GULUM-777366 format. One line per field, with one value per residue (C-alpha): residue number from 1; residue in three letters; x, y, z. Coordinates in nm, 4 decimals. Layout:
REM residues N
i <- NUM / ...
aa <- ALA / ...
c1 <- X / ...
c2 <- Y / ...
c3 <- Z / ...
END
This chain:
REM residues 419
i <- 1 / 2 / 3 / 4 / 5 / 6 / 7 / 8 / 9 / 10 / 11 / 12 / 13 / 14 / 15 / 16 / 17 / 18 / 19 / 20 / 21 / 22 / 23 / 24 / 25 / 26 / 27 / 28 / 29 / 30 / 31 / 32 / 33 / 34 / 35 / 36 / 37 / 38 / 39 / 40 / 41 / 42 / 43 / 44 / 45 / 46 / 47 / 48 / 49 / 50 / 51 / 52 / 53 / 54 / 55 / 56 / 57 / 58 / 59 / 60 / 61 / 62 / 63 / 64 / 65 / 66 / 67 / 68 / 69 / 70 / 71 / 72 / 73 / 74 / 75 / 76 / 77 / 78 / 79 / 80 / 81 / 82 / 83 / 84 / 85 / 86 / 87 / 88 / 89 / 90 / 91 / 92 / 93 / 94 / 95 / 96 / 97 / 98 / 99 / 100 / 101 / 102 / 103 / 104 / 105 / 106 / 107 / 108 / 109 / 110 / 111 / 112 / 113 / 114 / 115 / 116 / 117 / 118 / 119 / 120 / 121 / 122 / 123 / 124 / 125 / 126 / 127 / 128 / 129 / 130 / 131 / 132 / 133 / 134 / 135 / 136 / 137 / 138 / 139 / 140 / 141 / 142 / 143 / 144 / 145 / 146 / 147 / 148 / 149 / 150 / 151 / 152 / 153 / 154 / 155 / 156 / 157 / 158 / 159 / 160 / 161 / 162 / 163 / 164 / 165 / 166 / 167 / 168 / 169 / 170 / 171 / 172 / 173 / 174 / 175 / 176 / 177 / 178 / 179 / 180 / 181 / 182 / 183 / 184 / 185 / 186 / 187 / 188 / 189 / 190 / 191 / 192 / 193 / 194 / 195 / 196 / 197 / 198 / 199 / 200 / 201 / 202 / 203 / 204 / 205 / 206 / 207 / 208 / 209 / 210 / 211 / 212 / 213 / 214 / 215 / 216 / 217 / 218 / 219 / 220 / 221 / 222 / 223 / 224 / 225 / 226 / 227 / 228 / 229 / 230 / 231 / 232 / 233 / 234 / 235 / 236 / 237 / 238 / 239 / 240 / 241 / 242 / 243 / 244 / 245 / 246 / 247 / 248 / 249 / 250 / 251 / 252 / 253 / 254 / 255 / 256 / 257 / 258 / 259 / 260 / 261 / 262 / 263 / 264 / 265 / 266 / 267 / 268 / 269 / 270 / 271 / 272 / 273 / 274 / 275 / 276 / 277 / 278 / 279 / 280 / 281 / 282 / 283 / 284 / 285 / 286 / 287 / 288 / 289 / 290 / 291 / 292 / 293 / 294 / 295 / 296 / 297 / 298 / 299 / 300 / 301 / 302 / 303 / 304 / 305 / 306 / 307 / 308 / 309 / 310 / 311 / 312 / 313 / 314 / 315 / 316 / 317 / 318 / 319 / 320 / 321 / 322 / 323 / 324 / 325 / 326 / 327 / 328 / 329 / 330 / 331 / 332 / 333 / 334 / 335 / 336 / 337 / 338 / 339 / 340 / 341 / 342 / 343 / 344 / 345 / 346 / 347 / 348 / 349 / 350 / 351 / 352 / 353 / 354 / 355 / 356 / 357 / 358 / 359 / 360 / 361 / 362 / 363 / 364 / 365 / 366 / 367 / 368 / 369 / 370 / 371 / 372 / 373 / 374 / 375 / 376 / 377 / 378 / 379 / 380 / 381 / 382 / 383 / 384 / 385 / 386 / 387 / 388 / 389 / 390 / 391 / 392 / 393 / 394 / 395 / 396 / 397 / 398 / 399 / 400 / 401 / 402 / 403 / 404 / 405 / 406 / 407 / 408 / 409 / 410 / 411 / 412 / 413 / 414 / 415 / 416 / 417 / 418 / 419
aa <- MET / THR / THR / THR / THR / ARG / VAL / GLN / PRO / VAL / ASN / ASP / THR / ARG / ASP / PRO / ILE / LEU / ARG / ASP / SER / LEU / THR / LEU / ASP / SER / PRO / GLN / LYS / VAL / LEU / ILE / THR / ALA / GLY / SER / ILE / ALA / ALA / LEU / MET / MET / LEU / ILE / TYR / LEU / LEU / VAL / THR / GLN / HIS / LEU / SER / GLN / SER / LEU / LEU / LEU / GLY / ILE / GLY / LEU / LEU / LEU / GLY / TYR / THR / LEU / PHE / HIS / ALA / ARG / PHE / GLY / PHE / THR / SER / ALA / PHE / ARG / ARG / LEU / MET / ALA / VAL / GLY / ASN / GLY / GLN / ALA / MET / ARG / ALA / HIS / MET / LEU / MET / LEU / ALA / VAL / ALA / VAL / THR / LEU / PHE / ALA / PRO / ILE / LEU / ALA / TYR / GLY / THR / THR / PHE / PHE / GLY / GLY / PRO / VAL / ALA / GLY / TYR / VAL / SER / PRO / VAL / GLY / VAL / SER / LEU / LEU / VAL / GLY / ALA / PHE / VAL / PHE / GLY / ILE / GLY / MET / GLN / LEU / GLY / GLY / GLY / CYS / ALA / SER / GLY / THR / LEU / TYR / ALA / VAL / GLY / GLY / GLY / ARG / SER / VAL / MET / PHE / ILE / THR / PHE / ILE / PHE / PHE / VAL / ILE / GLY / ALA / THR / ILE / GLY / ALA / TYR / HIS / LEU / PRO / PHE / TRP / THR / GLU / GLU / MET / PRO / ALA / PHE / GLU / SER / PHE / SER / LEU / ALA / THR / SER / THR / GLY / LEU / GLY / TYR / THR / GLY / ALA / TRP / ILE / VAL / SER / LEU / VAL / LEU / PHE / GLY / LEU / ILE / ALA / TRP / VAL / THR / LEU / VAL / VAL / GLU / LYS / LYS / THR / ASP / ALA / PRO / LYS / MET / ALA / PRO / VAL / PRO / SER / ALA / ARG / GLY / TRP / LYS / ARG / ILE / PHE / ARG / GLY / SER / TRP / PRO / LEU / PHE / ALA / ALA / ALA / ILE / VAL / LEU / ALA / LEU / LEU / ASN / ALA / LEU / THR / LEU / LEU / THR / ARG / GLY / GLN / PRO / TRP / GLY / ILE / THR / SER / ALA / PHE / THR / LEU / TRP / GLY / SER / LYS / ILE / ALA / ASN / GLY / LEU / GLY / VAL / ASP / VAL / ALA / SER / TRP / GLY / TYR / TRP / GLN / GLY / ALA / ASN / ALA / ALA / ALA / LEU / ASP / ALA / SER / ILE / PHE / ALA / ASP / SER / THR / THR / VAL / LEU / ASN / ILE / GLY / ILE / ILE / ILE / GLY / ALA / PHE / ILE / ALA / SER / ALA / ALA / GLY / GLY / LEU / PHE / LYS / PHE / THR / GLN / ILE / THR / ALA / GLY / ASN / PHE / ALA / ALA / SER / VAL / MET / GLY / GLY / LEU / MET / MET / GLY / TYR / GLY / ALA / ARG / LEU / ALA / PHE / GLY / CYS / ASN / ILE / GLY / ALA / TYR / PHE / GLY / GLY / ILE / ALA / SER / PHE / SER / LEU / HIS / GLY / TYR / ILE / TRP / GLY / ILE / LEU / ALA / MET / ALA / GLY / THR / PHE / LEU / ALA / LEU / TYR / LEU / ARG / PRO / LEU / PHE / GLY / LEU / SER / VAL / PRO / LYS / SER / SER / ASP / SER / VAL / CYS
c1 <- -0.1297 / 0.1342 / 0.2515 / 0.5588 / 0.6224 / 0.9121 / 0.9949 / 1.2059 / 1.4924 / 1.6724 / 1.9975 / 1.9774 / 2.2473 / 2.0463 / 1.7716 / 1.4435 / 1.3554 / 1.1407 / 0.8943 / 0.6296 / 0.4368 / 0.4688 / 0.4667 / 0.6985 / 0.9011 / 0.8662 / 0.9779 / 1.3643 / 1.3025 / 1.6137 / 1.7562 / 1.4661 / 1.5748 / 1.9045 / 1.8470 / 1.5986 / 1.8522 / 2.1638 / 1.9001 / 1.8314 / 2.1415 / 2.2683 / 1.9669 / 2.0958 / 2.4482 / 2.3670 / 2.0596 / 2.3616 / 2.6641 / 2.5171 / 2.2556 / 1.9070 / 1.8725 / 2.0514 / 1.8460 / 1.6160 / 1.7739 / 1.8475 / 1.5023 / 1.4329 / 1.7545 / 1.5566 / 1.2434 / 1.4433 / 1.6293 / 1.2680 / 1.1041 / 1.3890 / 1.4079 / 1.0269 / 1.0037 / 1.3428 / 1.2865 / 1.5774 / 1.8045 / 2.0074 / 1.7550 / 1.5039 / 1.7932 / 1.8996 / 1.5228 / 1.4615 / 1.7603 / 1.7346 / 1.4073 / 1.2091 / 1.0580 / 0.9690 / 0.7919 / 1.0421 / 1.1226 / 0.7294 / 0.7610 / 1.0790 / 0.8561 / 0.6152 / 0.8795 / 1.0248 / 0.6651 / 0.5683 / 0.9668 / 0.9660 / 0.5932 / 0.7176 / 1.0304 / 0.9499 / 0.7644 / 1.0334 / 1.3616 / 1.1170 / 1.0635 / 1.4621 / 1.4222 / 1.4668 / 1.2743 / 1.6002 / 1.6153 / 1.8752 / 1.9196 / 1.8327 / 2.0097 / 1.9061 / 2.1683 / 2.2296 / 2.5770 / 2.7725 / 2.7757 / 3.1044 / 3.3548 / 3.3552 / 2.9785 / 2.9695 / 3.2483 / 3.1424 / 2.7430 / 2.8733 / 3.1256 / 2.9230 / 2.6115 / 2.8934 / 2.9696 / 2.6305 / 2.5397 / 2.8600 / 2.8538 / 2.4986 / 2.3476 / 2.3546 / 2.4591 / 2.0688 / 2.1243 / 2.4471 / 2.3210 / 2.0157 / 2.1781 / 2.4370 / 2.1797 / 1.9592 / 2.2793 / 2.3887 / 2.7723 / 2.8576 / 2.7783 / 2.9868 / 3.2680 / 3.0996 / 3.0569 / 3.4361 / 3.5861 / 3.2844 / 3.3990 / 3.8084 / 3.6863 / 3.5098 / 3.8569 / 4.0270 / 3.7916 / 3.8299 / 4.2006 / 4.1787 / 3.8407 / 4.0301 / 4.1986 / 3.8330 / 3.6396 / 3.9463 / 4.1273 / 3.8486 / 3.6034 / 3.2594 / 2.9683 / 2.8112 / 2.5677 / 2.1940 / 1.8983 / 1.5340 / 1.3921 / 1.6299 / 1.8669 / 1.5463 / 1.3291 / 1.0675 / 1.0984 / 0.9552 / 0.6156 / 0.7074 / 0.9844 / 0.7530 / 0.5216 / 0.8015 / 0.9283 / 0.5437 / 0.5705 / 0.8993 / 0.8026 / 0.4959 / 0.6513 / 0.9073 / 0.6225 / 0.4812 / 0.7912 / 0.8480 / 0.5074 / 0.5632 / 0.9045 / 0.7351 / 0.4214 / 0.7196 / 0.8846 / 0.6088 / 0.8436 / 0.7944 / 0.6538 / 0.8803 / 0.9015 / 0.6773 / 0.8401 / 0.7337 / 0.4911 / 0.2065 / -0.1053 / -0.3342 / -0.2230 / 0.0983 / 0.2225 / 0.3056 / 0.5737 / 0.6506 / 0.6571 / 0.6547 / 0.5254 / 0.4362 / 0.6508 / 0.4114 / 0.3737 / 0.7310 / 0.8229 / 0.5791 / 0.7258 / 1.0902 / 1.0235 / 0.8352 / 1.1436 / 1.3588 / 1.1518 / 1.1372 / 1.5491 / 1.5753 / 1.3920 / 1.5360 / 1.9569 / 1.9008 / 1.9981 / 1.8958 / 1.9382 / 2.2895 / 2.4820 / 2.7951 / 2.9669 / 3.0438 / 3.1984 / 3.4615 / 3.4582 / 3.4802 / 3.7811 / 3.9241 / 3.9452 / 4.1070 / 4.3409 / 4.4503 / 4.5340 / 4.7233 / 4.9403 / 4.8343 / 4.8393 / 4.4447 / 4.4104 / 4.6305 / 4.3884 / 4.1739 / 3.8881 / 3.9220 / 3.9799 / 3.7551 / 3.4176 / 3.4848 / 3.8115 / 3.5840 / 3.4251 / 3.7523 / 3.8453 / 3.4832 / 3.3456 / 3.2079 / 2.8826 / 2.8769 / 2.8192 / 2.4572 / 2.4877 / 2.6560 / 2.3883 / 2.1635 / 2.3645 / 2.3741 / 2.0160 / 1.9351 / 2.1382 / 1.9490 / 1.6529 / 1.6709 / 1.8174 / 1.5099 / 1.2926 / 1.4963 / 1.4367 / 1.0659 / 1.0154 / 1.2265 / 1.4699 / 1.8370 / 2.0990 / 2.4039 / 2.4430 / 2.7340 / 3.0393 / 3.2080 / 3.4806 / 3.2674 / 3.0503 / 3.4051 / 3.5372 / 3.2689 / 3.1693 / 3.5492 / 3.5105 / 3.1890 / 3.2332 / 3.5858 / 3.3486 / 3.0593 / 3.2854 / 3.4820 / 3.2208 / 2.9846 / 3.2768 / 3.2772 / 2.9587 / 2.8766 / 2.6318 / 2.4876 / 2.1712 / 2.0268 / 2.2569 / 2.2703 / 1.9505 / 1.7299 / 1.8248 / 1.9524 / 1.6173 / 1.4450 / 1.6205 / 1.5689 / 1.8918 / 1.9842 / 2.2673 / 2.0273 / 1.8933 / 2.2200 / 2.3370 / 2.0546 / 2.0914 / 2.4868 / 2.3987 / 2.1420 / 2.4514 / 2.6521 / 2.4088 / 2.3811 / 2.7556 / 2.7228 / 2.4768 / 2.7786 / 2.9973 / 2.7684 / 2.7909 / 3.1476 / 3.1064 / 2.8419 / 2.5776 / 2.2689 / 2.0963 / 1.6643 / 1.5944 / 1.2672 / 1.1994 / 1.1771 / 0.7810 / 0.9027 / 1.2508
c2 <- -4.5852 / -4.8102 / -4.7096 / -4.7227 / -4.8037 / -4.7886 / -5.0868 / -5.2287 / -5.4149 / -5.6912 / -5.5181 / -5.3381 / -5.0727 / -4.9604 / -4.6941 / -4.8113 / -4.8829 / -4.8309 / -5.1367 / -5.1450 / -5.3815 / -5.5723 / -5.9178 / -6.1385 / -6.3117 / -6.6777 / -6.9185 / -7.0622 / -7.3867 / -7.5667 / -7.3669 / -7.4754 / -7.8172 / -7.7689 / -7.6420 / -7.8659 / -8.1782 / -7.9699 / -7.9791 / -8.3219 / -8.4597 / -8.2679 / -8.4125 / -8.7853 / -8.6726 / -8.5479 / -8.8324 / -9.0893 / -8.9337 / -8.6822 / -8.6636 / -8.6693 / -8.3094 / -8.2001 / -8.2800 / -8.1259 / -7.8041 / -7.8515 / -7.8072 / -7.4797 / -7.3713 / -7.4354 / -7.2479 / -6.9542 / -6.8629 / -6.9202 / -6.6788 / -6.4050 / -6.3570 / -6.3621 / -6.0753 / -5.9173 / -5.9246 / -5.6870 / -5.5754 / -5.3473 / -5.1754 / -5.1508 / -4.9653 / -4.7650 / -4.6592 / -4.5294 / -4.3390 / -4.2053 / -4.0751 / -4.1613 / -4.4864 / -4.7740 / -5.0049 / -5.2766 / -5.1860 / -5.2590 / -5.5765 / -5.6697 / -5.5972 / -5.7896 / -6.0813 / -6.0255 / -6.0597 / -6.3431 / -6.4971 / -6.4059 / -6.5751 / -6.8900 / -6.8805 / -6.8448 / -7.1573 / -7.3484 / -7.1851 / -7.2601 / -7.6299 / -7.6610 / -7.9519 / -7.9876 / -8.2605 / -8.4802 / -8.4459 / -8.2403 / -7.8903 / -7.5412 / -7.2320 / -6.8807 / -6.6768 / -6.4262 / -6.2765 / -6.0085 / -5.6388 / -5.4561 / -5.2502 / -5.6091 / -5.5509 / -5.1690 / -5.1795 / -5.5170 / -5.3830 / -5.0822 / -5.1845 / -5.4051 / -5.1507 / -4.9570 / -5.2967 / -5.3628 / -5.0432 / -5.0687 / -5.4399 / -5.4110 / -5.6402 / -5.7956 / -6.1736 / -6.3543 / -6.0579 / -6.1548 / -6.5421 / -6.4948 / -6.2279 / -6.4666 / -6.7117 / -6.4787 / -6.4356 / -6.0707 / -6.0912 / -5.8513 / -6.0245 / -6.2538 / -6.0043 / -5.9391 / -6.2868 / -6.4059 / -6.0765 / -6.1433 / -6.5120 / -6.2858 / -6.0955 / -6.3271 / -6.4986 / -6.2102 / -6.1346 / -6.4892 / -6.4257 / -6.1232 / -6.2161 / -6.2882 / -5.9165 / -5.7770 / -6.0108 / -6.0291 / -5.7106 / -5.4804 / -5.4260 / -5.5694 / -5.6976 / -6.0117 / -6.1517 / -6.0126 / -6.1984 / -6.0197 / -6.3613 / -6.4741 / -6.1960 / -5.9581 / -6.2514 / -6.1714 / -6.5195 / -6.5908 / -6.4515 / -6.1356 / -6.1000 / -6.1882 / -5.8937 / -5.6402 / -5.7853 / -5.6905 / -5.3387 / -5.2418 / -5.3727 / -5.1699 / -4.8840 / -4.8994 / -4.9416 / -4.6900 / -4.4396 / -4.5332 / -4.4367 / -4.0948 / -4.0690 / -4.1391 / -3.9019 / -3.6389 / -3.6738 / -3.7402 / -4.0207 / -4.2123 / -4.5685 / -4.8691 / -4.9578 / -5.2461 / -5.5715 / -5.7317 / -6.0328 / -6.2764 / -6.2471 / -6.5016 / -6.8236 / -6.8267 / -6.5145 / -6.8617 / -6.9791 / -6.6288 / -6.3353 / -6.1279 / -6.2081 / -5.9038 / -5.8010 / -5.9199 / -6.2599 / -6.2893 / -6.1765 / -6.4480 / -6.6884 / -6.6108 / -6.6266 / -6.9662 / -7.0746 / -6.9452 / -7.1136 / -7.5026 / -7.4171 / -7.3995 / -7.6824 / -7.8475 / -7.7786 / -7.6431 / -7.2586 / -7.0634 / -6.9257 / -6.7897 / -6.7451 / -6.6014 / -6.8707 / -7.0647 / -6.8200 / -6.8086 / -7.2001 / -7.2067 / -6.9484 / -7.0807 / -7.3993 / -7.2219 / -7.0962 / -7.4162 / -7.5768 / -7.2870 / -7.4123 / -7.1189 / -7.2673 / -7.1985 / -7.4208 / -7.2501 / -6.9202 / -6.8764 / -6.8655 / -7.2147 / -7.3236 / -7.5656 / -7.6372 / -7.4895 / -7.6969 / -8.0060 / -7.8198 / -7.7490 / -8.1138 / -8.2370 / -8.2359 / -7.8601 / -8.0811 / -8.1540 / -7.7857 / -7.6822 / -7.3567 / -7.4565 / -7.6679 / -7.3933 / -7.1635 / -7.3970 / -7.4544 / -7.0644 / -7.0092 / -7.2698 / -7.1772 / -6.8194 / -6.9604 / -7.2014 / -6.8552 / -6.6529 / -6.9094 / -6.9676 / -6.5547 / -6.5522 / -6.3142 / -6.5161 / -6.3101 / -6.1927 / -5.8427 / -5.6097 / -5.5094 / -5.1844 / -5.0605 / -4.8615 / -5.1762 / -5.3936 / -5.1803 / -5.0951 / -5.4869 / -5.5690 / -5.3176 / -5.3503 / -5.7992 / -5.6728 / -5.4906 / -5.7412 / -6.0327 / -5.8654 / -5.6904 / -5.9949 / -6.1728 / -5.8993 / -5.8677 / -6.1971 / -6.2402 / -6.0298 / -5.9377 / -6.2823 / -6.4071 / -6.1285 / -5.9020 / -6.1199 / -6.4252 / -6.2359 / -6.0009 / -6.3242 / -6.4949 / -6.1935 / -6.0857 / -5.7272 / -5.7221 / -5.7906 / -5.4437 / -5.2938 / -5.4764 / -5.2902 / -4.9553 / -4.9665 / -5.1048 / -4.7744 / -4.5856 / -4.6693 / -4.7176 / -4.3195 / -4.3112 / -4.5016 / -4.3435 / -4.0708 / -4.2754 / -4.5064 / -4.2206 / -4.2429 / -4.5755 / -4.4691 / -4.6403 / -4.4692 / -4.3599 / -4.2755 / -3.9208 / -3.7478 / -3.6265 / -3.9777 / -4.1106 / -4.4545 / -4.5549
c3 <- -2.6463 / -2.4457 / -2.1024 / -1.9474 / -1.5934 / -1.3091 / -1.1518 / -0.8901 / -1.1389 / -0.9724 / -0.9696 / -0.6668 / -0.7381 / -1.0189 / -1.0372 / -1.0945 / -1.4693 / -1.7054 / -1.8288 / -2.0906 / -1.8581 / -1.5252 / -1.7112 / -1.6873 / -1.9639 / -2.0172 / -1.7356 / -1.8633 / -1.8201 / -1.9517 / -1.6466 / -1.3888 / -1.4777 / -1.4128 / -1.1347 / -1.0132 / -1.1476 / -0.8763 / -0.6096 / -0.6008 / -0.6721 / -0.3598 / -0.1449 / -0.2704 / -0.1796 / 0.1378 / 0.2373 / 0.1272 / 0.3622 / 0.6286 / 0.9012 / 0.8139 / 0.9340 / 0.6313 / 0.3907 / 0.6188 / 0.5866 / 0.1901 / 0.1354 / 0.4202 / 0.2375 / -0.0989 / 0.0036 / 0.1878 / -0.1478 / -0.3726 / -0.1103 / -0.1143 / -0.4845 / -0.5408 / -0.2958 / -0.3395 / 0.0146 / 0.1143 / 0.4357 / 0.2572 / 0.0588 / 0.3304 / 0.5374 / 0.2562 / 0.1221 / 0.5131 / 0.5651 / 0.2262 / 0.1751 / 0.4582 / 0.3137 / 0.5458 / 0.3703 / 0.3591 / 0.7465 / 0.8350 / 0.6763 / 0.8476 / 1.1979 / 1.0964 / 1.0251 / 1.3371 / 1.5384 / 1.3791 / 1.4239 / 1.8740 / 1.8397 / 1.7189 / 1.8975 / 2.2199 / 2.3050 / 2.1290 / 2.3272 / 2.6240 / 2.5896 / 2.4604 / 2.1655 / 1.8256 / 1.6161 / 1.6460 / 2.0145 / 2.0519 / 2.2388 / 2.1635 / 2.1737 / 2.0217 / 1.9449 / 2.2070 / 2.2068 / 2.4276 / 2.3827 / 2.3286 / 2.1115 / 1.8641 / 1.8468 / 1.7658 / 1.5370 / 1.3277 / 1.2756 / 1.1516 / 0.9510 / 0.8081 / 0.7379 / 0.5603 / 0.3371 / 0.2897 / 0.1219 / -0.1200 / -0.1708 / -0.3173 / -0.0978 / 0.2756 / 0.3331 / 0.2275 / -0.0566 / -0.1525 / -0.1645 / -0.3194 / -0.6167 / -0.7025 / -0.7784 / -0.9953 / -1.2199 / -1.0709 / -1.2038 / -0.9656 / -0.6867 / -0.7558 / -0.6772 / -0.3504 / -0.2328 / -0.3034 / -0.0753 / 0.1767 / 0.2616 / 0.2544 / 0.5004 / 0.7186 / 0.6908 / 0.8223 / 1.0801 / 1.2244 / 1.2406 / 1.4123 / 1.6348 / 1.9799 / 1.9994 / 1.9418 / 2.1952 / 2.4267 / 2.4464 / 2.3784 / 2.6466 / 2.6491 / 2.8738 / 2.9271 / 2.6510 / 2.7490 / 2.6972 / 2.7247 / 2.8290 / 3.0715 / 3.1942 / 3.3150 / 3.5062 / 3.2772 / 3.0973 / 2.7220 / 2.7832 / 2.9271 / 2.6625 / 2.3984 / 2.4781 / 2.5155 / 2.1849 / 1.9770 / 2.1865 / 2.0136 / 1.7090 / 1.6962 / 1.8155 / 1.5605 / 1.2831 / 1.3969 / 1.3874 / 1.0292 / 0.9512 / 1.0984 / 0.9471 / 0.5409 / 0.6567 / 0.7453 / 0.4261 / 0.2099 / 0.1216 / -0.2537 / -0.2771 / -0.3504 / -0.7331 / -0.8048 / -0.9042 / -1.2649 / -1.1909 / -1.2901 / -1.1364 / -0.9443 / -0.8543 / -1.0496 / -0.8875 / -0.6085 / -0.8510 / -1.0831 / -0.8078 / -0.6933 / -0.3672 / -0.1627 / 0.1442 / 0.4340 / 0.2891 / 0.2425 / 0.5860 / 0.7248 / 0.5048 / 0.6384 / 0.9640 / 0.9464 / 0.7715 / 1.0727 / 1.3240 / 1.1734 / 1.0907 / 1.5594 / 1.4945 / 1.3043 / 1.3922 / 1.7330 / 1.6030 / 1.4052 / 1.0364 / 0.9932 / 0.6720 / 0.7445 / 0.9774 / 0.6768 / 0.4879 / 0.7114 / 0.7496 / 0.3450 / 0.3658 / 0.6303 / 0.4565 / 0.1518 / 0.3488 / 0.5323 / 0.1508 / 0.0762 / 0.3519 / 0.6615 / 0.9888 / 1.0137 / 1.3261 / 1.5817 / 1.5168 / 1.8461 / 1.6659 / 1.5564 / 1.8868 / 2.1332 / 1.9854 / 1.6195 / 1.5384 / 1.4403 / 1.1942 / 1.0301 / 1.0409 / 0.8837 / 0.5670 / 0.4653 / 0.3870 / 0.7183 / 0.8119 / 0.8427 / 0.7493 / 0.4159 / 0.3671 / 0.3803 / 0.1891 / -0.0839 / -0.0834 / -0.1114 / -0.3575 / -0.5941 / -0.4451 / -0.6023 / -0.9201 / -0.9949 / -0.8735 / -1.1074 / -1.4073 / -1.3525 / -1.3839 / -1.7010 / -1.4949 / -1.4967 / -1.6500 / -1.6169 / -1.5868 / -1.6227 / -1.4508 / -1.4644 / -1.2907 / -0.9889 / -0.9075 / -0.9393 / -0.6899 / -0.4265 / -0.4661 / -0.3742 / -0.0477 / 0.0071 / 0.0395 / 0.2860 / 0.4858 / 0.5643 / 0.6098 / 0.8484 / 1.0196 / 1.0413 / 1.1962 / 1.4846 / 1.5452 / 1.5822 / 1.2651 / 0.9635 / 0.9077 / 0.9559 / 1.2417 / 1.4304 / 1.3490 / 1.2772 / 1.4305 / 1.7617 / 1.7903 / 1.7394 / 2.0181 / 2.2317 / 2.2324 / 2.2766 / 2.0639 / 1.8110 / 1.8262 / 1.8509 / 1.5901 / 1.4074 / 1.5505 / 1.4329 / 1.0685 / 1.0455 / 1.1007 / 0.8613 / 0.5766 / 0.6921 / 0.6186 / 0.3271 / 0.1281 / 0.0903 / -0.0591 / -0.3136 / -0.5668 / -0.5624 / -0.7208 / -0.9982 / -0.7455 / -0.6912 / -0.3565 / -0.3299 / -0.4020 / -0.2219 / -0.5519 / -0.7006 / -0.7587 / -0.6711 / -0.5400
END
């Protein structure tokens, strides 16, 4: 007798779908070859035209994309599941990821040098109106857009059609946010940047201990909430078995959490900054606007240190290279699992993607980053703003739970057997 199982779809906006088994389709060998050739060509171009660090970052980006897709490691869905039905499985994976990250970041930041001898700096940003508004807006946007910044990139790599819409409007929103940023940062109230390590006298060892305690407390709270709400479990993901699972997912969330933390630390050691995504979106949008005749160079955002990036090739931008790697890595991962295909675009998810992309782009610029740069990178760098970003993004998620059905997007229900 054949049984059906509800499984987690690639398309994050849909309910779990029915499949006869948890096995994957055959690898899409032509697509794997195409993705590998694209990665190789990009690597050769970077080796010839850019510093060696850019080639290393491309490799890191490929691994990031491969990991994100294989584990369906989401920030959007993790927040939504916790707020909607109390499921904290993915949030506990976040806490593991952050615990590994701070353990690796602490000595790197304390030592203060990269593989290439350059300086190292974490993401430590001010706490003010700009952060509060930006993170809240981003939280709403990622629930409407169907993915956060990293989710948008790996979903584009996996062929999820509607995410191309989210991606385009993400870039537009980030560009508008850059134009407005001086108002939010210079005319709105804000406190100075605050680091658990350097602003408290704790040092990196003390901040590391405090961070681990906080992560443990948050993980414990999610377990309490889960028990109290009798939350449905996460749907399984179709996967190969044994060692083949490495190449044809799905990976356990805890394994992906560790890998992502390791790759973020490698990024810090390679370029002197943690992993980020949305600054490249701002750069791309600004270059396009500049080509259309907009005087982008006069914007406050593009003054000082940022001015050089506006004039240089996008391939000299390390965040751009990481983003390209993520898209290609996710593309190869989806093809390896036989999962790459373009999905349907409806009027509802199109409108939600437009709004979600604009809100995420604008919010990320105001909040000094997205789920990666502000939340992951900020907390890993011992910055207070990373924790506040997470709280405000969670509040935005809560509001978005009431907005998603207006666009035909699903919300986990307590009566679900899986979510």
